[in-house]
N, C-alpha and C positions, 0 to 999 in steps of 0.2 A: 422340721425335724431330721431331715436329712443331714447327712455330711458324708458323702461320697472321701474314700479314699483313695488313691492311687495305687495299683499294687507295686509300682515299681517304690512307693515311701515305707513297704512295709519291711522291719528290721531287718529281715530274713532274704531279702530278695538279692539274686547274684550279680553281681558287679562286673559289668564288659571288661573295663581295665583291672580287676583285680586279681588276673592269672594268665595263662599261656591262651592263644586261638584255639589251639586241638591239640592233641596227641595221639604222636605218631609212631606206630611200630613199638609202642611202651607198652608194658603190662598196666591196667588199671586197677590198682590198688586204692582202696578205700578212701584213703586221703586226696587221691588225684578226681576220684569222683565226684567228691563233695566239692570240690573245686572248680568244674565244668557243667555241675549238672543246674538243671532248671526245674522246679517244681511245678508239678499237677495232680489236682483231684486229692493233694496230702501226699504223693509219692515225689521221691527227685529220681531225676531219670537223664541220661546223657544219649543225645544222637551218636549214631555209629555210620560209618559208610566204611562199605569193604573194596577193596580195589582190585577185584579179581586180577586184572590183567599184570599189574604189578606186586601180588601177592601183598598186600599193605593193609593196613585198620588203620582209621582216622575216628577218635573221639573227639566232638566238636562241643568248644565252649557254646552251651545254650546264650549267655547272654551277648552271645559275639554275632551269633548263626541261628537267628530265628527261623530259618527251615533250611533242609538239606542243599537244596539247588542251589541256594548263596554260597556255600562252601565251596561244593563241586565247581561253581564258576571259576571261583577268586581262584581258590587252591590249585586244584586240578585240571580244568580246561584252560584255562588266563583267559577269561571271557569274562565282562561286564553281567550282572544280575541285568539290566536293564538287556541286556541280548539274550538271555533265557526267557524273561517274560515275554519277548518277541515271541517266540518259539515254543512257546508251552507247551502245545499239545504234543510236539516232536520231543522234547526231552520228556517229557512224562510219560511217552511211549519207552522210550529211553531208558527210563527209571523203576519204571514198574511193570512194565507191559513184555518186554523184548527177552525171550528167552535166550539172549543169548548176552545178555545186557554185559556191560564192565562193571559197573556199580551195584552194590546189594546195601538199600537204606534199609536202617530200622532205630529202633528205640530200646536203650537199655533201661530197664527200672529198678530201683531197690526196694525190696519188701519186707515185712517182718509178719511170720504165720507161726503160731506155737513157739514164739520166744527163738525161731530159729530165722536170721536174715538170708535172703537169696534173690538174684537177680533174675527179673523176668524180660525176654528178647520178644519183640512182635515187629511186624512191617506195618506199613499203612494198611486202610482196609482194604483198597482195590489192587493191590499188588495181588500179580499171577504168576509169583513163583510156584514152579514144579515142587514134588518130594524130593527130588535130588537136590534141586536146589537151595530149598529151604534146609537140608540135611545139612549142606557145605556151607550153609550160613552159621548157623547151629554151631558147628565144630568148629568153623573156622575161630568166630567170638569167644567160646570156650578156651579156646587156646592163647586169649588174653587176657584173661581177665584173674582176677585172684583165686587160686584155686581151692579155696577153705570156700566159700561162696556158692552153693549150686544153681547151675543156670537150667532156667526152664524155658519152654517155648511158650508162650501166649498167641493160638489162634486168631487172625485179626477179622478172619470171616469163617465164616462157615463152609466154604471150599478147603480152607484151609483144616479146620476142624474134622472133618471128614476125611480129609486125606492122611491124616496123621493119626485117624484113628485105625487104621492099617495097620501103622508100625507099632512095633512094643514101644511101651513107656520108660523101657531103660537103656532103650538105644535114642530116643527123645525124649525126655523129659515134658510133660507139659502141665500148663495150668489154665483154666478158662475164666471169660470175664466174669461171669459170675463166683467163683470162687474170690477173687480178686478183689473184688468189689466187696464179698462178706466179709472181706478179713481189714478191708481199710478204714481206720481210725478216723479220717477226716475226708467228708463228700461234700463240696457243693453244689447244693440243689437249686438254687438261685443267688448270683453275685449281688454282692451290695454294701452297703453300709448305712451305719444308723446308730441314734443314739436312742436309750430307753432304760426300764426298769427289770431288772429279771426277775421273772418270777418262775419258781418252779415248781414241779406236782408230783409227789410219788407216783401216785396212781390215777386211774379215770374218777374212782372214788371222791380221790382229792381234790380229781380239778372239779367234777361236779359239786360239791362243797363250796364252793370259793371263786367259782365262774363268776359269778356277778360281782367282788370286786377287784374284775379286771379293767382296765383302763387302755383307749386306743393307744397310750406309751409303750405298752409293758412288751417284753419279748419272752417268752411263753418258752421253757424247758421240760421236756418231758422223754421217758423213753417211748413210747407212740401218740405224737399229738393228735385229738381228737378229731373230726372233721367236723364238728359247731362250733368250732373257735370262732367269736367273733373278729373284728378286723382287727388287726393288732400291728406293732413293727415289727417285729421280728420273729424268727421260729430257729431253736434248737431242737434237734432228734438227737437223745442219748442214746438211740440203737438205731440200729437200721432198718430204711422204711423203704418199699416201692416208690422208685424214683419219680412215677407219672401218677401217683395217686392222686385222687381230687385237691388233697389237702396241700400237695404239692403245686400244683394246676393253680389253687385259688391263690397262694402266695406270690406266685409269678405275675399272675394276674394284678394284685395287688404292688407288683413292684417292691417286694422287703425282702431283706437276705434270708436264707434257709438252707440250713446247712446239717449235716452228719457230724458231732462231734464223740467222739467213744470217750468216757473219760471226765466228761463236761461236769455233770455234779460231784466229783471230785473236786475240781478244779473249783469250785463255784464255792464249794463248803472250806476249803484250805485258803481262799482268800476273801471268804466273809460279803459274798456277794449276792447273796439274796435277799430280794427287797432293794439291793442298791441300783444307781444309775450308773451306766456304764455305755461304753462306746466296742461296737463291732463294727467288726470288717468279715465276711465271708466273701475268697477270692480265690480260685483256682489255682492260681500261681503262688498262695501259700503253703508252709508245709502243715497250717492249723487256723482254728479259728484266730483270730485277732481279739482280745476281749482286755479294756483297762476301764477301769472305774474313773468316774469324772463326777462333780459337781451336780446337782440339777437345774438344770437349763431353767431359765427364766420360762419361755417358750411352753414350758409343757402345760402352763396354766393355759393356754390359748386353743381353741378349736384346731386340730389337725387341716393341714394345707386341702387333704382330699373329699375334706367335708364341704370347702366352697364349690368345688366342682361335681356339680350334679351329674348324673349318668343321663343322659339324653335317650328318651323313647320316645316312640312315635304313636301317635293319639292312634287308639285301635277303635276298631271300627264293630260294632256288636247290635247292627239291625239286620234281620233279613236275611243272614248270609247261608248259602244251601251248603250242605254235606257236598263234597266231591272228591272223583278217585282224583290221587295223589299225582298223577299225569298232568291234568289240567292246573295246576296251580304253578306258580311265578314267583320269582323274589318280592315282588309288588303285592303279594297276600298274605303277608310276614304280619300285617296288620291286622287280619280277619283269622290265621290258622296257626300262626306261630313260626318264629325262627326256623325249628328243623322241620317244618312239612314243607315248609318255602322251599326252603335246598332242597330238601327231595323231589319237589315238583322240579326244579333246574336240573337235576340230574337225570329225569326223564327224558327232559326235552334234548338235553346234551347229548343223548344214546339216541334219541330218534330222530332228531335232523343236522346235531353236530354245531358246532360254533368255533370259529377264531380263536374264543378262549380258553380254547383247551389246549393250546399249545402256548398260553401266554407267560407260562413261566418259564419258558427256554427262549424267548425272545427279550427280554430282559439284559441290559449292558449287566458283563460279569467279569470285570476287569483283570486281567490282560485282553481277555476275549469280548469281540461285541457281542455273543451271546453264545445259546448252547443250543441252537438249531443242529450243527453239525453232529453234534452227540446224540438227538433226538435221532436224525436219520439213519445214524448207524445201528441206534438201539432199534429202529424198525424195520432194518435190514432191508432200507431203501436207497436209492441216489439221490444226490445232493439238491437235482431238481423236482424231487418230487413233490406233489402237495400234501406237504405234511400236516395240516388241517386234516383232510379227510383219512390218510394213512393212522392217523391218532386215533380217531374217532372209528374206525375200523377195528384196529388194537384193542380198542375198549370194551367196544361190542362182542368181542371175543373171551373176555375173561371177567363184566361185571356185571354180575344180574343185580337188578333191584323188584325187591318183591311187592307184589301189586298189594296197596290199598287205597283208604279211603281217609280222607282230613275231618275231625266233627268240628267246625269253625267255635270261636270265643262266645257266640251269641246262644249255642246249643247250655254251655255253661252259665252264662247269665239267664238265661228261662227256667233252668232249674233253680237257681238260687234264689232268682225273685217268687218262687212257686212256694217257697216254706216262710213265714214270718218268721218262724226262730232264728235263719240263719240270717236275715235281714238284720235283726237285731243285737244278732253275736257280731256281727262286719262292724256295725257301728259303736258298740263298747270297745271290740279292737281297736277302732282308729283313734278311738278316746284316747284309749290307756297308751298308743305308741305317739300319741302328740303330749302326753304327760310323761314319757318316759318311765310309764309304772312297771312294778315288779310282777304286777300280775299278767304283763304280756305272754308268755311262756304257757301259763296255764288256760288264758283265753284263744291260744293258737289250738292247743288240744283238743280244748272242749268242742269248738268248731270245727275241727276235723272230724271229730267223732258225728257230729250233726249232718255235716257232708257224705258222712259214709253211710247215715241211716235215715237219708233223704231218699223222698217214693221220689222217681224220674215218673214225669207225666206218662202217662201210657199213648199220648200223640207222638211224643218226642220218642218214644220207644216203638211204636210203630214205623217212624220215619227211617232212625238206625236200623229197624229190623230190614227195611226195605230196600237199602243202600249196600247195606251186609250182603244181600241176596242178590243182587244185581253187579256188585262189584266183586266180589269176593265167592264166590259160588264155587262149591267142591272143595273149597278149604276148610281143613281139619283141626288146625292147630294155628291159633293167632299169637300175638305180640301187639300189647297195645300200650300204645308209647305216649310220653306228656310233648307238650309242643309248645314252650310259654311265648310270649312277649316280653319276657324280661328275663334272656338268656343268651348266651351268646353276641353281647354288645361292647362296645367297647368299656374300657376300665369294668367291667362285670360279666365273666364267665359262667356263673352258676352253676360250674363243674358239680354236678354229683347231688344236686340238692332238691331236681324233684325225679320224683318216681316212673317208672316201667315197668309192666307185669310182662313176663312172656309164658310159655305154656298155659294160655288162656283157650279153651276147647268144649265149651258151652256157652247159651246163651245168656245165660242167667249171668254167668263167670265174666263175662263181657262187659254187662252194664255193672259188675260190682267194681272190677278194673279202672273203666273211667271214672267213675266215684274216688278208687285212691287215686286215680292220677288228680282229679280236682282236688283231693285234700292234701295233696303235697305242696299245693301252693300257698296253702295256712299253715306249714309244720312253723314250729319255732325258728328254726335255723334259718328256712327262708326267710320268714318276715322279717329277723332281725338285719341279714346280709344285706335285703333290697333297704331297709330303714340305713342303714348305715351308707347305703351308694345312695341315698336321696329318691328312688323310685317308691311314688305314691301308693298305696293298697287299692286306689281310686283307678289306678292307670295300669294293674297287673289281670290277666286274664291267661288264661289254660286252655288251648286248643288239646284235642288228642287224635292219635295215628294209632288207628288199627289196620294192622299187616297183614301177611301171611306170614309164618313162621318157618324158618329154612334149616332144615337138619345141618347141623355142622357140627363138627370135631372140637372146631377151637372160635370162640369171640370176643370181643374186646372193642378197642377203640384205635382209630388210627388221627394220630396225632401229627399233623404237616409243620409246625412250627415247635423249634425246640424250646420247651420252657425256660431250660436253664442259660440258652445262651438265644437272642433271639436274631444274631446275624449267622446265625447257622443254616444257609439254604441248599448245602449239599444234605441233610439227613431227613426223613420222615421217620415216624416213630409208632410201634402199636404195643400197644397196653391187652395183653391177651389171657384169655383165660382159658380152660378145659370145660368150665363149668356155665359158660355164659348163655 
């Protein structure tokens, strides 16, 4: 059903031949801005170059110059773009780090808030402008734009944000990233195009009442999309949402278009699109979500292509596996203890003895550079001939602390489940319901979860767990009991947010209750449905448990090393943080 649309084919895409290549020392009125502008995340923007040496300002045609450096090379330095690429590190220092730089580079974007339009000026994230440089840049640009539109500085990094905090907002008006995000009418969370049927739900109660009518080809539209949605073809959020939420990570893994589009309900109603087939395209270069009514395709009667591609899962090992400290695990143990426990074992090993893999990211070719090892050496404050593997491990050991803990294998879960005839019988009923795609699946899952929570753990297993906790976690007063399944972090199946972990566990009884709670999350309606859709059999999934020391912290969350909205982005990592984690 996928039908990708080229961003350039969007009806509002700029044309490199439609106007001037740059506007030089000319006031940027709205008409000229529109002619030069590109679009990103729903906002029109124009690249700006201030030539301080000559007191000149250049507003670039985005379609003609994808990068500031291309224009500077061609129009101001008289050299080729290839020459800039060959000396990219030199020019990056010149453009972004040199306090005596000739060129000031930025982005001028147009926004609307409370029915008032305004410009926002920002540099790139790595720019090290001083306060006086930023002040000069702001005042110079302000002198060349339409005076009817306010100009605000958008700090591009925490350094700039802190620096501007020392200046009166009347002197240098500013707006923060989260303020712009909250006012954006259109945000692409996962780019893509597809065809499907529009399904709108007014609220969660409306969704729950009609969830059973959803099909794989549906495109769901809600103010806040619930995390228990089945696999669909598209997600449209009518209100703003956390970009790194579980549902957005799932949508990224499913490779479906996902966007915030304010006013989408009114648009759907005015065009009579509820329940109709449409073609949509969510592209960050576009000013809004592209939406077009179409006839129902013949392929809609066929199963989706992803159903034919079963998620591969290693055969689990469940016979006589010991409880081990996390530091003893390796990645090969994921079929016994789960992916999360195995990854923690690898981290323990990395910090204990080091690994050449620690610098692997920096060794990959990054054209036009051979690699990023010189940047790593500079960040570690060592010479170019230093042993970067050893230096990297030394750096990590000084910053990273891994709480001690133990890993409870799949075999313990299996022994407990086998000790209960009621659980065995209920598992058999659930398997049959899944084969028949029966509507009773959710009810059977909930009933089975209750049985797991109520089951009595055999005394010999309690003694075994007690002994290992006393041996490896002596002196620990508060624990975190975490899930570690073999059905998570797989190719085409992330399982983001579908299994339970429990923190602030401080008694022995609570530890055993928490273990059962983690096991029961393997059988939640949501997790069972998502695995069934991915072709993962109930027979093949198991849940390991991690019992770790809880470390007091002001903030906690998840580090995401790949941009879910742009997998080609290798420059950034993301934190989803909470003060209550």
